[in-house]
C-alpha positions as CSV (number, residue, x, y, z in Angstrom):
1,M,17.0,-20.2,24.8
2,D,18.4,-23.8,26.3
3,K,18.0,-25.2,23.1
4,E,20.2,-22.3,21.6
5,M,22.5,-22.5,24.0
6,R,23.2,-26.3,23.5
7,S,23.4,-25.6,20.1
8,V,26.0,-22.6,20.5
9,L,28.3,-24.9,22.7
10,E,28.2,-28.1,20.6
11,N,29.3,-25.9,17.4
12,G,32.2,-24.6,19.5
13,T,31.2,-21.2,18.6
14,W,33.1,-19.8,21.7
15,E,35.6,-20.8,24.4
16,L,36.0,-19.3,27.8
17,V,39.3,-17.4,28.2
18,E,40.4,-14.5,30.7
19,N,39.8,-11.1,29.5
20,P,43.1,-9.3,28.9
21,E,43.2,-5.8,30.3
22,E,43.6,-4.2,27.0
23,V,40.5,-5.7,25.3
24,K,37.0,-4.4,25.6
25,P,34.8,-7.0,25.6
26,V,31.5,-6.8,22.8
27,P,28.1,-7.3,24.6
28,L,25.8,-10.3,23.8
29,K,21.9,-9.8,23.7
30,W,19.0,-12.3,22.7
31,V,16.9,-12.0,20.0
32,Y,13.5,-13.7,20.1
33,K,11.0,-14.3,17.4
34,I,7.5,-16.0,16.9
35,K,7.5,-18.4,13.8
36,Q,4.1,-18.6,12.3
37,D,2.6,-20.7,9.4
38,A,0.5,-19.5,6.7
39,A,-2.9,-19.6,8.5
40,G,-1.1,-17.3,11.1
41,N,-1.0,-20.1,13.7
42,V,2.3,-20.3,15.9
43,K,4.4,-23.2,14.9
44,R,7.4,-22.4,17.6
45,Y,9.0,-19.8,19.5
46,E,12.8,-19.0,18.8
47,S,15.6,-17.4,20.0
48,R,19.1,-16.4,19.1
49,V,22.2,-14.9,21.1
50,V,23.9,-11.9,19.1
51,A,26.8,-9.9,19.3
52,K,25.5,-6.6,19.9
53,S,25.7,-4.3,16.8
54,G,28.2,-1.9,16.1
55,A,30.0,-2.9,19.2
56,R,32.9,-5.0,17.3
57,G,35.6,-4.0,15.2
58,A,37.3,-5.6,12.2
59,D,40.0,-7.1,14.0
60,L,39.9,-10.8,14.7
61,P,39.4,-12.7,17.2
62,Y,37.3,-10.4,19.1
63,R,35.8,-11.0,22.6
64,L,32.2,-11.7,23.5
65,G,30.8,-9.7,26.4
66,R,32.1,-10.5,30.1
67,R,28.0,-11.3,30.7
68,H,26.8,-14.7,29.7
69,P,23.8,-14.5,27.6
70,R,21.9,-15.8,30.6
71,G,23.1,-12.7,32.2
72,G,25.0,-14.1,35.2
73,L,28.9,-13.4,35.4
74,E,31.4,-16.3,34.9
75,G,34.2,-15.5,37.4
76,G,35.6,-13.3,35.1
77,A,35.6,-15.2,31.9
78,D,34.9,-14.1,28.7
79,C,33.9,-15.8,25.5
80,E,36.3,-15.8,23.0
81,G,34.3,-15.8,19.3
82,E,35.7,-17.9,16.1
83,S,35.5,-15.6,13.0
84,A,34.2,-18.9,11.1
85,L,33.2,-22.3,12.4
86,G,35.6,-24.7,12.3
87,G,32.9,-27.9,11.8
88,Q,30.0,-28.2,10.0
89,V,26.7,-26.7,12.1
90,R,23.7,-29.4,11.9
91,C,20.5,-28.4,10.2
92,A,17.1,-29.0,10.5
93,G,15.0,-30.4,7.9
94,L,11.7,-28.4,8.1
95,G,9.9,-30.4,5.1
96,E,8.9,-28.7,1.8
97,A,8.6,-24.8,2.3
98,T,4.8,-23.8,1.9
99,Y,5.2,-20.5,3.6
100,F,7.9,-17.7,3.1
101,L,8.4,-13.9,3.7
102,A,4.7,-13.6,3.8
103,M,4.3,-15.8,0.7
104,E,2.6,-19.0,0.5
105,L,4.1,-21.9,-1.7
106,A,2.1,-24.5,-3.7
107,R,3.4,-26.8,-5.7
108,D,1.7,-29.1,-8.6
109,R,4.3,-31.7,-9.1
110,V,1.9,-32.8,-12.2
111,A,1.4,-29.9,-13.8
112,R,5.1,-28.7,-12.6
113,N,4.3,-25.5,-11.7
114,L,4.8,-23.2,-8.5
115,K,2.3,-20.5,-7.6
116,L,3.0,-17.9,-5.1
117,T,0.4,-15.7,-3.0
118,Q,-0.2,-13.8,-0.1
119,K,-3.5,-14.7,0.9
120,K,-2.7,-13.9,4.9
121,L,-1.3,-10.6,4.1
122,T,-4.0,-9.4,1.7
123,E,-6.8,-10.6,4.1
124,E,-5.1,-8.8,6.9
125,L,-4.7,-5.4,5.0
126,V,-8.2,-5.5,3.8
127,A,-9.4,-6.6,7.5
128,R,-7.4,-3.3,8.8
129,H,-9.2,-0.8,6.7
130,G,-12.8,-2.2,7.4
131,L,-12.9,-3.1,3.7
132,A,-13.6,-7.3,4.2
133,R,-17.5,-6.4,3.3
134,A,-17.1,-3.5,0.9
135,R,-18.4,-3.8,-2.4
136,A,-15.0,-5.2,-4.6
137,R,-13.8,-3.5,-7.4
138,S,-13.3,-5.2,-10.9
139,V,-9.9,-3.1,-11.5
140,P,-7.4,-1.2,-9.0
141,R,-7.9,1.8,-10.6
142,G,-10.4,3.6,-12.9
143,A,-9.2,4.2,-16.6
144,R,-10.9,7.4,-15.9
145,E,-9.5,8.1,-12.5
146,K,-6.7,10.8,-12.7
147,L,-4.1,11.4,-9.9
148,T,-2.7,14.8,-9.4
149,R,-1.0,17.0,-6.6
150,E,-3.8,19.3,-6.5
151,G,-6.6,18.7,-3.9
152,E,-7.3,18.6,-0.1
153,P,-4.0,17.6,2.0
154,L,-4.8,14.5,4.3
155,N,-3.9,14.0,7.7
156,T,-1.1,11.8,7.7
157,A,-1.3,12.3,11.7
158,R,-4.4,10.4,11.3
159,V,-4.1,8.3,8.3
160,H,-1.1,6.7,7.4
161,Y,-0.7,6.7,3.7
162,S,2.7,5.6,3.6
163,E,2.2,2.6,5.5
164,L,-0.5,1.3,3.4
165,I,1.5,2.1,0.2
166,G,4.0,0.3,1.6
167,S,2.3,-2.7,2.2
168,L,0.6,-2.3,-1.2
169,L,3.9,-2.2,-2.9
170,Y,5.2,-5.7,-1.1
171,L,2.2,-7.3,-2.6
172,S,2.9,-5.7,-6.0
173,V,6.6,-6.6,-6.0
174,C,6.3,-10.3,-4.6
175,T,2.9,-11.9,-6.1
176,R,0.6,-9.1,-7.7
177,P,1.9,-7.2,-10.2
178,D,-1.5,-6.8,-11.6
179,I,-1.7,-3.8,-9.0
180,A,1.7,-2.4,-9.9
181,Q,0.8,0.3,-12.3
182,A,-1.8,1.7,-9.6
183,V,0.4,1.8,-6.4
184,G,3.1,2.7,-8.4
185,A,1.5,5.8,-9.6
186,L,-0.1,6.7,-5.7
187,A,3.3,5.9,-4.5
188,L,4.6,9.2,-6.4
189,Y,2.3,11.2,-3.7
190,T,3.6,9.7,-0.8
191,S,5.4,13.3,0.5
192,A,2.1,15.3,0.4
193,P,-0.6,13.0,-0.4
194,T,-4.5,14.2,-0.7
195,E,-7.8,13.1,0.4
196,A,-7.9,11.8,-3.5
197,H,-5.2,10.0,-3.1
198,W,-6.2,7.7,0.5
199,A,-9.5,7.2,-1.5
200,A,-7.7,5.8,-4.8
201,A,-5.6,3.7,-2.5
202,L,-8.3,2.3,-0.4
203,G,-9.8,1.5,-4.1
204,V,-6.9,-0.7,-4.4
205,V,-7.7,-2.4,-1.3
206,R,-11.3,-2.9,-2.3
207,Y,-9.9,-4.7,-5.7
208,L,-8.0,-7.1,-3.6
209,A,-11.0,-7.8,-1.2
210,G,-12.7,-11.0,-2.3
211,I,-9.7,-12.0,-4.6
212,E,-7.0,-12.7,-2.0
213,E,-6.0,-16.2,-3.3
214,D,-4.6,-15.0,-6.5
215,G,-1.3,-14.9,-7.3
216,I,1.7,-15.7,-9.7
217,T,2.3,-19.0,-11.4
218,F,5.8,-20.3,-12.3
219,G,6.3,-22.9,-14.8
220,G,4.3,-25.2,-16.9
221,S,5.3,-23.7,-19.9
222,G,7.7,-24.4,-23.0
223,E,8.0,-21.0,-24.6
224,V,11.0,-19.3,-25.6
225,L,11.7,-15.9,-24.2
226,K,9.3,-13.5,-25.0
227,A,9.5,-9.6,-23.9
228,F,6.7,-7.0,-24.2
229,C,7.2,-3.3,-23.6
230,D,5.0,-0.2,-23.8
231,A,4.6,3.1,-22.4
232,D,1.3,5.6,-22.2
233,F,1.5,8.7,-23.5
234,A,2.3,11.6,-21.2
235,G,-0.1,10.3,-18.7
236,D,1.2,12.0,-15.5
237,V,-1.2,15.1,-15.3
238,D,1.3,17.0,-13.5
239,T,4.8,16.3,-15.6
240,R,3.5,15.1,-18.6
241,R,5.6,12.1,-18.6
242,S,5.3,9.0,-19.9
243,T,5.1,5.7,-17.7
244,T,7.1,2.4,-18.9
245,G,6.5,-1.0,-18.6
246,Y,7.7,-4.4,-19.7
247,V,6.8,-8.1,-19.1
248,S,9.2,-11.0,-19.9
249,L,7.6,-14.5,-19.9
250,M,10.0,-17.6,-20.0
251,Y,9.2,-20.8,-18.7
252,G,6.3,-19.1,-16.6
253,G,8.8,-16.4,-15.4
254,A,11.8,-14.3,-16.5
255,H,13.9,-10.7,-16.5
256,I,15.4,-8.8,-19.2
257,D,17.2,-5.4,-19.5
258,V,18.2,-4.6,-23.1
259,I,20.3,-1.7,-23.6
260,Y,20.0,-0.4,-27.3
261,H,23.7,-1.6,-28.6
262,F,23.1,-4.9,-27.1
263,A,19.8,-5.4,-28.3
264,R,21.1,-4.2,-31.8
265,E,24.1,-6.3,-31.8
266,R,21.7,-9.7,-31.0
267,V,19.4,-8.6,-33.6
268,A,22.4,-8.8,-36.3
269,Q,23.3,-11.7,-35.0
270,K,19.9,-13.3,-35.1
271,E,19.6,-13.9,-31.5
272,V,16.7,-11.8,-30.7
273,K,13.6,-10.6,-32.9
274,F,11.8,-7.6,-32.7
275,A,8.2,-7.6,-33.5
276,Y,5.3,-4.7,-33.6
277,C,2.9,-5.9,-31.0
278,P,-0.9,-4.3,-31.5
279,T,-2.8,-3.0,-28.6
280,E,-5.2,-6.2,-28.4
281,G,-2.2,-8.6,-27.8
282,M,0.1,-6.3,-25.5
283,K,0.5,-7.9,-22.5
284,V,2.5,-4.8,-20.6
285,D,-0.6,-2.8,-20.8
286,I,-1.7,-3.8,-17.4
287,L,1.8,-1.8,-16.0
288,T,1.8,1.2,-17.8
289,K,-2.2,3.0,-17.6
290,A,-5.2,1.9,-16.0
291,L,-7.3,-0.4,-17.7
292,A,-11.0,-1.0,-18.5
293,P,-12.8,-4.1,-17.0
294,G,-12.8,-6.0,-20.0
295,K,-9.1,-5.9,-20.7
296,S,-7.6,-6.3,-16.8
297,P,-8.7,-10.0,-16.7
298,K,-6.8,-10.9,-19.9
299,C,-3.8,-9.3,-19.5
300,E,-3.6,-10.9,-15.4
301,S,-4.1,-14.2,-17.5
302,E,-1.7,-14.1,-20.0
303,I,1.2,-12.8,-17.3
304,G,0.4,-15.8,-15.2
305,I,-2.0,-14.4,-12.4
306,A,-4.7,-16.3,-11.2
């Protein structure tokens, strides 16, 4: 807290002034956070003094609360905040980033690539559900494992289905697209899950057990943009709707969103070329359907998961 107060004062964030009777001061509060490294060890304790949310309007300058952040009164003086800092704020260099938003970052300068993993988060998830020593699955979801609305309702007061699905979704979006299809399908039943859905969700966790260090690698490739798109055929048992997925690869990772007319124009200008891709070479199958154990590792490797 002392360090934060020194920083605030050194940067001229506010000045002490007399509070006009017609002005209502905005109160301050302290926000605390524990910074951890990738292994979960405490690196440092941080504190920030902030204006309470929703307490100030759009008019500036504004008044920050009569009570100082330490809680003591300052002889009736208030803090007048600046709408923008006039000078530059000093920033501390923390070295090369290795951990960010529950993701571990590993660089290989020689190979010119960057690998993102979520080993710590995955290990915690596996341990939380008591599956650290369970027999691992070779795929997130079995090819014959059909999901449907029908079934024994899950006691969500005892079993937190939505919490598990949320954790799995975060993994799938950040570093584990190999579980995206299974988790996306399970997320459809968050409002009314069944015992079968819970068992399938735990199956995804069992798949992650033992391969916590897997992640997605960017870079190390000189290929031009290639996009793969595919869909299953009426794979949803309840609605008979299909699931579409796409994978875009460029220098280890890219994104493309092509609408029909834009694509047709680019084809005419010979900027884009579309070609039929047989099932054996379809990298996006891992996002549209549950795969057999033999094909899943091949798709994972082709989209940069290792």
